[in-house]
Backbone bond lengths (Angstrom), bond angles and torsions (degrees), N, CA, C in turn:
res aa  C-N    CA-C-N  psi(-1)  N-CA   C-N-CA  omega(-1)  CA-C   N-CA-C  phi
1 M - - - 1.476 - - 1.566 109.22 -
2 N 1.379 119.21 -29.23 1.385 118.69 178.40 1.523 113.87 -68.11
3 G 1.392 117.32 -29.76 1.417 120.97 174.34 1.565 113.08 -65.38
4 A 1.366 113.05 -43.45 1.470 118.30 172.67 1.498 117.21 -58.85
5 L 1.310 116.06 -44.85 1.426 124.56 177.60 1.541 111.73 -64.56
6 S 1.332 116.67 -38.63 1.435 120.19 176.57 1.501 111.73 -64.15
7 F 1.365 114.85 -37.07 1.479 119.80 -177.55 1.580 109.36 -72.73
8 L 1.348 114.03 -39.90 1.409 118.13 -174.51 1.570 111.31 -80.22
9 F 1.340 115.83 -30.89 1.467 117.18 -178.95 1.597 108.04 -128.74
10 P 1.346 114.53 82.68 1.387 121.29 -175.09 1.559 109.82 -67.58
11 D 1.320 120.40 -18.66 1.493 123.13 -178.12 1.503 109.05 -75.52
12 V 1.313 122.00 -14.17 1.351 125.49 173.98 1.496 112.50 -79.34
13 R 1.365 118.55 121.12 1.460 115.29 -176.59 1.492 111.22 -79.97
14 S 1.348 112.16 160.16 1.483 117.28 -174.83 1.545 111.39 -58.17
15 S 1.311 116.77 -38.70 1.461 118.16 -178.95 1.536 113.75 -68.91
16 E 1.349 116.47 -11.94 1.435 120.97 177.72 1.457 116.14 -100.18
17 L 1.349 116.68 -4.59 1.545 120.47 -164.75 1.491 108.61 -65.01
18 H 1.325 119.33 -43.71 1.511 121.08 -177.95 1.453 109.75 -59.78
19 R 1.386 120.56 -50.46 1.415 124.05 -178.34 1.525 110.26 -63.98
20 F 1.340 115.84 -37.49 1.444 119.06 -175.72 1.582 106.80 -67.54
21 R 1.308 111.26 -43.92 1.580 113.09 178.25 1.505 112.01 -54.70
22 F 1.340 115.86 -43.79 1.411 118.76 -177.44 1.615 111.17 -60.35
23 F 1.256 113.70 -49.98 1.482 114.51 -179.64 1.511 115.83 -70.58
24 F 1.362 116.95 -28.08 1.443 123.67 174.01 1.544 110.28 -61.44
25 V 1.275 113.71 -48.10 1.533 118.90 -179.85 1.509 111.36 -71.65
26 L 1.291 116.16 -42.96 1.482 119.25 -177.19 1.555 108.25 -63.89
27 A 1.364 118.37 -47.42 1.418 120.61 -179.98 1.556 109.12 -59.80
28 G 1.349 120.60 -35.42 1.436 121.50 -177.69 1.465 108.81 -69.82
29 L 1.333 122.46 -40.45 1.484 127.23 -179.52 1.509 108.94 -66.66
30 L 1.332 119.05 -43.61 1.510 120.82 -178.31 1.557 108.80 -69.43
31 M 1.277 119.69 -38.55 1.457 119.99 -176.02 1.541 108.54 -78.02
32 A 1.345 116.92 -28.78 1.551 117.18 171.03 1.442 111.52 -58.19
33 S 1.343 113.84 -43.24 1.470 120.62 -179.53 1.479 110.10 -61.07
34 Q 1.355 114.66 -46.13 1.486 122.27 178.90 1.570 113.63 -59.19
35 A 1.347 112.28 -41.10 1.471 117.67 -176.64 1.461 107.07 -67.24
36 T 1.418 119.52 -44.56 1.412 121.26 175.15 1.528 114.50 -60.63
37 A 1.381 113.20 -43.58 1.493 118.51 177.31 1.569 111.87 -56.53
38 M 1.338 114.92 -47.01 1.468 118.49 -178.47 1.528 112.15 -63.97
39 T 1.364 119.84 -35.64 1.378 122.63 174.73 1.479 116.06 -61.30
40 V 1.391 110.61 -51.94 1.500 113.22 -176.91 1.513 112.38 -71.71
41 C 1.380 116.83 -37.82 1.529 117.73 -174.39 1.480 108.37 -70.10
42 E 1.328 121.27 -46.73 1.426 120.21 -175.01 1.540 110.52 -72.07
43 S 1.292 116.36 -36.81 1.489 122.78 177.69 1.585 110.48 -56.88
44 L 1.287 112.85 -49.57 1.448 120.31 -177.03 1.516 112.30 -66.06
45 L 1.336 115.38 -43.02 1.406 121.90 -176.99 1.565 109.12 -67.06
46 L 1.292 118.79 -48.67 1.464 121.60 -179.40 1.483 114.74 -71.96
47 S 1.258 119.02 -38.98 1.456 122.41 -179.40 1.545 112.06 -74.25
48 R 1.367 118.56 -36.64 1.427 120.50 -176.35 1.597 111.62 -90.84
49 L 1.290 116.02 -35.95 1.438 118.34 -174.44 1.548 112.39 -110.85
50 G 1.351 120.00 -21.37 1.406 119.48 176.99 1.516 109.95 94.85
51 I 1.420 112.80 167.90 1.455 118.27 -177.52 1.534 110.87 -66.15
52 E 1.279 117.42 -26.97 1.513 117.96 -177.79 1.492 112.27 -64.23
53 A 1.336 120.33 -17.62 1.430 124.87 179.10 1.591 110.47 -83.47
54 L 1.252 118.44 -7.74 1.438 120.42 -174.44 1.560 111.29 -69.67
55 P 1.343 117.50 -48.51 1.463 116.04 -174.58 1.544 116.11 -56.56
56 Y 1.309 115.23 -49.82 1.462 119.80 -179.39 1.549 111.17 -74.70
57 S 1.361 119.48 -20.38 1.414 120.06 175.50 1.543 107.77 -72.71
58 V 1.452 117.25 -37.09 1.435 118.14 -174.98 1.595 106.44 -74.19
59 L 1.316 118.55 -30.35 1.403 120.71 176.49 1.587 110.88 -66.87
60 A 1.357 116.41 -40.45 1.416 122.48 175.61 1.576 111.39 -63.67
61 A 1.311 110.55 -40.07 1.486 113.81 179.26 1.479 113.38 -66.36
62 S 1.415 113.25 -39.88 1.512 116.85 176.62 1.583 111.62 -62.43
63 A 1.311 113.04 -46.70 1.433 114.07 -178.98 1.577 114.25 -64.01
64 L 1.309 117.33 -38.17 1.472 120.68 177.43 1.523 110.08 -66.84
65 T 1.334 115.62 -43.12 1.471 117.91 -178.96 1.539 111.14 -63.40
66 M 1.347 115.99 -35.99 1.467 121.54 -179.81 1.538 107.73 -67.62
67 G 1.313 119.00 -45.47 1.457 119.82 178.32 1.529 114.50 -67.12
68 C 1.290 118.27 -38.19 1.410 121.60 -177.54 1.594 108.71 -72.86
69 S 1.380 118.25 -37.71 1.380 123.67 173.77 1.552 113.60 -58.23
70 Y 1.363 113.34 -40.89 1.465 115.74 175.58 1.524 113.03 -65.30
71 L 1.348 115.59 -40.30 1.429 114.26 -177.76 1.564 109.14 -70.87
72 Y 1.411 115.84 -36.48 1.452 116.43 175.71 1.556 110.56 -59.91
73 S 1.242 118.34 -35.84 1.503 120.61 -174.45 1.576 107.51 -69.48
74 Q 1.372 116.46 -26.79 1.510 118.70 179.07 1.520 111.53 -76.27
75 R 1.345 118.26 -22.19 1.494 122.90 -171.83 1.535 110.00 -106.10
76 V 1.330 117.73 -32.24 1.514 118.46 -172.75 1.491 109.37 -61.34
77 G 1.371 119.79 144.49 1.436 123.03 179.11 1.494 112.64 92.47
78 R 1.325 122.24 -8.31 1.439 125.18 178.85 1.513 113.15 -88.45
79 A 1.324 115.94 -5.54 1.475 121.31 178.88 1.488 106.35 -150.97
80 R 1.318 119.62 167.59 1.464 121.33 175.76 1.527 109.61 -60.64
81 H 1.306 114.21 145.27 1.427 119.12 -170.67 1.504 113.50 -65.24
82 E 1.265 119.39 -27.62 1.459 119.99 175.00 1.496 114.81 -70.58
83 S 1.355 114.13 -27.34 1.441 121.12 174.24 1.511 112.45 -69.93
84 T 1.408 110.58 -45.48 1.470 117.38 177.36 1.567 109.13 -60.55
85 M 1.304 116.92 -39.88 1.547 117.68 179.24 1.526 108.54 -60.84
86 L 1.300 118.74 -40.51 1.500 122.92 -178.15 1.493 107.86 -64.60
87 I 1.321 119.97 -37.63 1.403 123.90 178.84 1.570 111.20 -66.78
88 L 1.315 113.98 -44.48 1.433 119.59 179.47 1.552 110.26 -60.19
89 I 1.359 112.85 -46.16 1.502 115.67 179.54 1.439 111.80 -65.58
90 G 1.353 122.79 -40.52 1.419 126.25 175.32 1.494 110.91 -56.88
91 L 1.282 121.45 -45.40 1.451 126.55 -178.54 1.548 108.14 -64.30
92 A 1.345 114.74 -42.28 1.458 118.48 178.00 1.508 114.93 -62.57
93 V 1.319 114.17 -43.29 1.525 118.14 -179.71 1.550 103.59 -67.86
94 L 1.251 123.92 -39.53 1.550 123.68 -177.69 1.524 107.88 -63.13
95 V 1.357 118.58 -46.37 1.452 118.82 -175.18 1.529 111.72 -69.50
96 V 1.375 118.61 -42.48 1.394 120.47 177.21 1.530 113.85 -63.20
97 G 1.364 113.15 -38.87 1.463 116.23 -178.57 1.621 110.64 -68.36
98 L 1.307 113.50 -39.67 1.513 116.12 177.34 1.531 111.63 -67.54
99 S 1.292 117.58 -30.57 1.444 123.32 -179.31 1.529 110.82 -70.93
100 F 1.374 117.86 -29.55 1.425 119.04 -170.06 1.561 113.87 -55.94
101 P 1.401 118.74 -51.40 1.473 117.49 178.54 1.421 111.75 -57.87
102 L 1.384 123.25 -32.89 1.449 124.33 179.53 1.495 111.87 -67.58
103 V 1.322 115.97 -38.02 1.476 122.47 176.30 1.543 109.60 -64.89
104 L 1.316 118.17 -44.88 1.416 120.92 177.64 1.451 115.42 -61.37
105 A 1.352 115.34 -34.30 1.441 124.87 175.55 1.509 112.67 -71.91
106 R 1.307 116.31 -11.44 1.496 124.44 177.26 1.497 110.02 63.82
107 Y 1.333 115.69 49.01 1.520 119.91 171.30 1.543 106.08 -85.48
108 K 1.316 115.08 129.46 1.364 118.28 -173.36 1.591 110.97 -66.81
109 A 1.269 115.46 -33.37 1.461 118.87 -178.81 1.563 108.97 -64.30
110 A 1.340 117.82 -27.63 1.491 123.14 -175.60 1.613 107.31 -69.63
111 Y 1.369 115.32 -37.82 1.433 119.55 178.19 1.478 111.93 -63.01
112 V 1.355 115.13 -45.32 1.451 120.07 178.62 1.511 109.20 -65.49
113 G 1.322 119.00 -42.75 1.453 123.91 -173.86 1.596 111.62 -64.84
114 I 1.314 116.38 -41.20 1.531 118.37 -178.05 1.582 106.49 -74.25
115 F 1.376 114.85 -33.36 1.459 117.63 179.69 1.529 106.22 -61.82
116 A 1.302 116.02 -46.35 1.545 118.99 -176.36 1.588 107.63 -70.21
117 F 1.263 119.13 -40.67 1.451 119.96 179.31 1.494 114.18 -62.40
118 H 1.283 117.91 -27.24 1.426 119.88 178.04 1.554 109.51 -69.44
119 F 1.350 117.28 -33.23 1.434 116.09 174.91 1.530 111.50 -68.45
120 V 1.283 116.92 -34.54 1.478 123.70 176.72 1.507 111.60 -57.71
121 T 1.332 113.85 -52.14 1.471 120.39 -177.05 1.465 110.64 -63.51
122 F 1.307 118.40 -43.01 1.512 119.75 -178.10 1.543 109.19 -64.41
123 S 1.304 116.95 -43.42 1.484 119.66 179.23 1.457 115.13 -64.92
124 L 1.366 118.96 -40.00 1.485 119.27 -175.60 1.535 109.04 -84.49
125 F 1.322 122.22 -35.12 1.486 121.29 178.42 1.505 112.38 -68.22
126 S 1.343 116.28 -43.82 1.408 118.15 -177.20 1.601 111.28 -68.73
127 G 1.261 117.49 -36.20 1.442 122.96 178.04 1.564 111.45 -71.49
128 H 1.300 115.31 -43.06 1.439 119.30 -179.03 1.536 111.99 -72.39
129 L 1.310 116.93 -30.73 1.483 118.93 176.57 1.520 108.62 -63.01
130 Q 1.284 117.41 -43.15 1.472 122.57 176.70 1.581 109.60 -60.38
131 A 1.332 114.69 -44.65 1.511 116.47 177.80 1.496 113.03 -62.01
132 L 1.339 115.62 -39.38 1.452 120.81 176.74 1.461 115.03 -63.76
133 A 1.312 118.26 -40.91 1.398 128.09 179.21 1.521 109.69 -63.65
134 N 1.385 116.14 -36.85 1.490 120.29 -177.16 1.557 109.79 -63.36
135 D 1.336 117.93 -20.49 1.500 121.77 -179.03 1.587 109.51 -79.27
136 Y 1.314 120.56 -10.20 1.425 122.19 -175.13 1.453 113.63 -127.64
137 F 1.317 117.90 -6.59 1.441 118.82 174.93 1.604 108.35 -133.53
138 D 1.323 116.81 136.53 1.432 116.45 176.49 1.484 111.36 -75.23
139 T 1.401 118.83 178.32 1.408 118.24 -169.55 1.598 112.16 -65.20
140 L 1.297 119.55 -38.89 1.454 120.21 179.71 1.560 111.30 -66.95
141 A 1.386 115.25 -45.23 1.417 120.05 176.83 1.465 112.59 -61.87
142 S 1.266 118.20 -37.62 1.501 123.06 -178.91 1.569 110.42 -62.28
143 K 1.345 114.01 -44.25 1.510 116.79 176.91 1.490 112.13 -60.99
144 R 1.240 117.46 -31.52 1.506 120.57 179.50 1.528 112.88 -84.26
145 V 1.304 116.96 -32.48 1.471 119.13 -167.03 1.552 109.51 -96.43
146 M 1.334 115.99 -41.52 1.476 118.38 -174.63 1.531 114.62 -59.22
147 P 1.348 119.79 -40.11 1.462 112.78 177.00 1.530 114.58 -63.42
148 L 1.294 115.77 -20.22 1.491 120.88 176.79 1.503 109.98 -78.16
149 V 1.267 114.81 -35.27 1.500 121.06 172.76 1.479 110.41 -60.42
150 G 1.397 113.11 -32.60 1.465 118.22 173.67 1.520 117.23 -59.88
151 V 1.280 112.77 -27.41 1.546 119.27 172.55 1.538 109.12 -61.81
152 G 1.345 113.76 -45.17 1.464 115.92 -179.40 1.568 111.37 -65.38
153 A 1.345 114.71 -38.14 1.424 118.73 175.93 1.589 112.02 -59.95
154 T 1.294 113.64 -43.90 1.455 119.03 179.91 1.554 110.75 -65.04
155 A 1.367 115.30 -42.85 1.475 117.99 173.40 1.498 112.60 -58.65
156 G 1.308 118.26 -36.77 1.510 121.83 176.57 1.479 111.19 -65.27
157 E 1.385 120.22 -39.09 1.450 124.80 175.24 1.512 112.08 -60.96
158 I 1.320 112.96 -42.09 1.481 117.31 178.10 1.576 109.68 -66.29
159 A 1.250 116.38 -41.16 1.497 120.63 -176.98 1.488 106.75 -66.39
160 G 1.372 118.05 -43.99 1.418 119.69 178.09 1.537 115.84 -61.07
161 G 1.332 116.05 -42.15 1.455 122.47 173.89 1.466 110.83 -60.07
162 L 1.279 119.79 -47.59 1.593 123.21 -178.16 1.447 107.00 -63.37
163 C 1.413 121.20 -45.14 1.395 123.71 178.71 1.519 115.96 -61.80
164 S 1.382 117.18 -37.20 1.413 124.21 174.45 1.431 113.57 -66.28
165 S 1.374 118.26 -37.17 1.426 122.18 178.09 1.499 111.32 -69.20
166 A 1.372 117.61 -38.87 1.387 119.67 -178.09 1.512 114.27 -71.71
167 V 1.372 115.04 -39.07 1.424 119.82 179.78 1.477 113.67 -64.66
168 T 1.408 115.74 -43.76 1.476 120.62 -173.53 1.620 109.61 -71.75
169 K 1.329 117.10 -11.28 1.467 117.20 175.84 1.534 109.09 -79.22
170 V 1.315 114.73 -13.38 1.572 116.47 -174.78 1.539 107.75 -111.34
171 V 1.370 117.48 -42.95 1.385 120.07 -173.48 1.599 109.75 -126.01
172 S 1.335 117.73 179.08 1.363 120.81 -176.84 1.527 111.48 -75.14
173 I 1.357 115.78 163.83 1.444 121.73 -177.18 1.479 114.56 -59.28
174 E 1.354 115.14 -33.18 1.472 121.64 179.10 1.555 112.59 -57.45
175 A 1.343 114.95 -27.18 1.518 118.28 -178.06 1.503 112.77 -62.15
176 L 1.430 113.73 -23.15 1.449 114.22 -178.48 1.503 115.05 -64.90
177 M 1.283 115.28 -18.58 1.455 119.41 174.02 1.561 111.92 -58.61
178 G 1.320 113.41 -38.34 1.458 121.55 175.41 1.578 109.30 -67.36
179 V 1.281 119.63 -38.75 1.434 122.08 175.52 1.544 110.37 -64.40
180 W 1.269 114.76 -42.89 1.493 121.85 176.02 1.446 110.59 -50.88
181 I 1.402 114.11 -53.52 1.458 118.95 178.47 1.582 113.63 -63.64
182 L 1.315 115.78 -32.40 1.462 118.77 -178.05 1.578 109.39 -67.87
183 F 1.301 117.91 -41.69 1.465 117.64 177.21 1.470 112.14 -64.04
184 L 1.360 118.21 -38.96 1.444 122.65 178.42 1.509 111.55 -64.04
185 I 1.323 117.75 -39.13 1.470 121.73 178.41 1.544 109.64 -68.47
186 L 1.362 115.96 -37.13 1.471 115.39 174.22 1.463 113.23 -66.16
187 A 1.281 121.22 -40.17 1.471 125.24 172.60 1.441 110.76 -53.51
188 A 1.322 120.24 -49.40 1.478 124.62 -177.70 1.540 111.05 -64.95
189 A 1.359 114.85 -38.68 1.444 118.30 179.58 1.533 110.59 -69.65
190 F 1.272 117.82 -30.98 1.382 122.24 -178.02 1.580 107.43 -68.07
191 I 1.350 114.97 -48.74 1.423 119.02 179.06 1.553 111.74 -60.94
192 L 1.312 117.95 -40.81 1.466 119.12 177.93 1.569 111.17 -63.95
193 K 1.283 115.85 -40.10 1.506 122.77 177.10 1.498 112.08 -55.96
194 N 1.413 114.63 -35.73 1.452 118.28 -172.29 1.588 110.80 -108.25
195 R 1.341 116.98 13.66 1.435 120.03 -174.45 1.498 114.30 -62.95
196 E 1.338 114.95 -38.98 1.416 115.67 179.56 1.512 114.62 -68.06
197 E 1.343 112.53 -35.28 1.497 118.23 176.46 1.559 110.72 -66.32
198 L 1.310 114.32 -34.73 1.460 117.19 178.17 1.507 111.15 -64.02
199 R 1.296 114.79 -37.98 1.475 120.32 179.93 1.545 111.85 -70.79
200 L 1.399 113.52 -31.54 1.467 115.66 176.41 1.482 112.23 -75.01
201 W 1.395 114.72 -34.04 1.444 115.43 -179.09 1.516 115.55 -69.25
202 N 1.409 110.44 -31.66 1.463 116.22 177.51 1.555 112.22 -144.02
203 P 1.355 114.18 74.48 1.450 118.69 -173.57 1.561 111.48 -70.88
204 S 1.365 116.50 -19.30 1.431 118.42 -174.99 1.523 116.35 -94.63
205 Q 1.363 113.70 12.61 1.474 119.19 -178.37 1.494 108.37 -63.66
206 T 1.310 120.51 124.35 1.402 124.26 -179.61 1.526 110.77 -99.33
207 S 1.290 118.61 161.21 1.405 122.70 -178.77 1.556 112.19 -69.67
208 G 1.239 117.58 -30.49 1.508 122.84 -179.05 1.492 109.60 66.21
209 A 1.325 119.22 27.34 1.431 118.39 -176.78 1.498 113.79 -66.35
210 D 1.403 117.62 -37.39 1.388 123.42 177.91 1.510 114.18 -61.93
211 E 1.367 111.52 -43.35 1.448 118.12 179.34 1.540 111.92 -66.04
212 T 1.365 115.47 -39.91 1.494 120.12 179.10 1.506 110.87 -64.67
213 R 1.350 116.85 -40.57 1.491 116.45 177.66 1.486 114.36 -66.75
214 D 1.331 117.93 -34.16 1.504 122.56 176.00 1.499 110.18 -60.40
215 V 1.393 112.75 -48.68 1.482 119.04 -175.00 1.514 110.47 -63.19
216 T 1.312 114.89 -45.07 1.477 122.30 -170.72 1.520 109.31 -70.26
217 K 1.383 120.85 -13.90 1.397 121.46 176.94 1.527 112.67 -73.98
218 I 1.330 117.36 -17.35 1.459 122.15 179.19 1.511 107.52 -85.49
219 S 1.329 113.30 121.28 1.514 117.12 -178.91 1.578 113.47 -67.25
220 M 1.256 115.82 155.68 1.492 119.53 175.42 1.438 113.68 -57.00
221 L 1.377 114.62 -42.26 1.514 119.52 -179.01 1.457 109.88 -66.83
222 G 1.329 116.07 -32.40 1.503 117.69 177.67 1.485 113.85 -68.93
223 L 1.315 116.30 -34.62 1.458 123.44 178.00 1.562 109.91 -65.76
224 L 1.356 113.51 -42.77 1.480 120.74 -176.90 1.599 108.32 -70.25
225 K 1.273 116.78 -31.54 1.453 116.75 -178.10 1.523 112.09 -77.61
226 T 1.376 114.92 -28.50 1.485 115.76 -172.50 1.495 112.92 -80.89
227 A 1.296 122.09 -24.27 1.406 119.05 -173.44 1.564 110.27 -143.45
228 P 1.292 115.03 132.80 1.526 119.08 176.94 1.521 111.95 -65.12
229 L 1.322 116.08 -25.74 1.477 119.41 179.54 1.493 112.48 -65.41
230 N 1.405 115.46 -38.34 1.405 118.12 176.56 1.479 116.04 -64.76
231 R 1.445 116.90 -35.48 1.437 119.17 175.00 1.526 112.13 -70.62
232 S 1.307 117.22 -30.87 1.464 120.02 -178.98 1.553 107.60 -71.49
233 L 1.325 118.09 -39.63 1.430 123.49 -178.91 1.546 109.68 -68.20
234 L 1.321 118.57 -35.38 1.404 124.15 179.52 1.635 108.39 -68.62
235 G 1.325 113.24 -42.19 1.410 116.00 -179.06 1.528 108.63 -69.65
236 T 1.313 119.27 -39.01 1.457 117.91 176.94 1.510 116.58 -62.75
237 V 1.341 114.23 -41.89 1.440 117.15 173.27 1.501 115.55 -59.30
238 C 1.321 113.71 -44.61 1.511 118.27 176.25 1.521 112.31 -60.42
239 C 1.297 119.38 -42.73 1.468 122.30 177.84 1.560 109.74 -61.54
240 M 1.362 113.44 -44.73 1.450 115.78 -176.34 1.529 112.11 -64.91
241 V 1.319 116.53 -40.29 1.529 123.59 176.96 1.517 108.01 -61.95
242 L 1.349 118.52 -44.07 1.446 121.41 -178.01 1.564 108.65 -64.98
243 T 1.285 114.70 -43.69 1.477 118.94 -179.35 1.470 114.56 -63.22
244 M 1.367 117.13 -44.77 1.427 122.82 176.06 1.494 113.82 -64.56
245 S 1.296 118.37 -33.32 1.439 122.23 174.77 1.557 112.88 -68.30
246 M 1.311 116.28 -38.01 1.437 122.60 -179.65 1.552 106.34 -71.51
247 V 1.287 120.37 -41.54 1.448 124.13 -179.29 1.530 108.17 -64.71
248 Q 1.355 115.46 -47.65 1.493 118.70 177.54 1.595 112.63 -55.73
249 Y 1.303 112.13 -45.38 1.442 114.91 176.05 1.522 117.61 -55.65
250 V 1.355 111.47 -48.56 1.454 117.20 178.70 1.496 112.60 -61.37
251 V 1.424 116.47 -47.62 1.441 121.09 -179.60 1.508 109.55 -58.82
252 S 1.301 117.96 -47.52 1.452 122.60 -174.55 1.546 106.44 -63.11
253 D 1.306 118.88 -45.53 1.443 122.10 -179.21 1.498 111.82 -60.03
254 V 1.349 119.25 -37.55 1.469 122.78 176.72 1.495 108.09 -64.63
255 F 1.334 119.64 -46.71 1.436 122.59 178.86 1.516 112.55 -59.44
């Protein structure tokens, strides 16, 4: 596989190939799970509750993502990043698995809940994947390599979409929750398989617990007051989220 990657991505240096392969495959597996999740969550929400359920479901998703992101910020850095990724995947598998019987029982709240949880997993997985990669590529290498890792993520989304299409031709849409879990388990197994190599590639990675505690002592309001850049970034993020919510509503309404 390294030979094929070297041919397809000549900008990746030979010393980076093993690490690049790891992140290429991991990004593909995580995004395959997200493509499957998006398919099942939006399909169930729109087909069972209708387009009128989308606005408050997006609000619920935003609130849940904000809360989970805050909790994530309190814990990240207290263990190696690959260990944190395994914990995140484990929690996602647990939540999706516990939600499955509720979805089969056709509880309306379950449709909104898994729709919102899909937003949470996408936000945390994509952000933490970048944090994990920063442990193994310096700033300049990251600018060169990470866009190529995005190719693997896109390939995973295509694979997830094709898998979802194939599965729903045979069984009900609810079965895709099992496929969602399967991709997550494959991602966790892949990390475990390469865990020793990760430690060899970066044995000096520290938990950063002290740094994290120092940073989290500064309140959000304090950060906004001290620098105009922080206020600009917050405004940009809010506008992006609002725009994406509007686009999603329009697209879903068309479908």
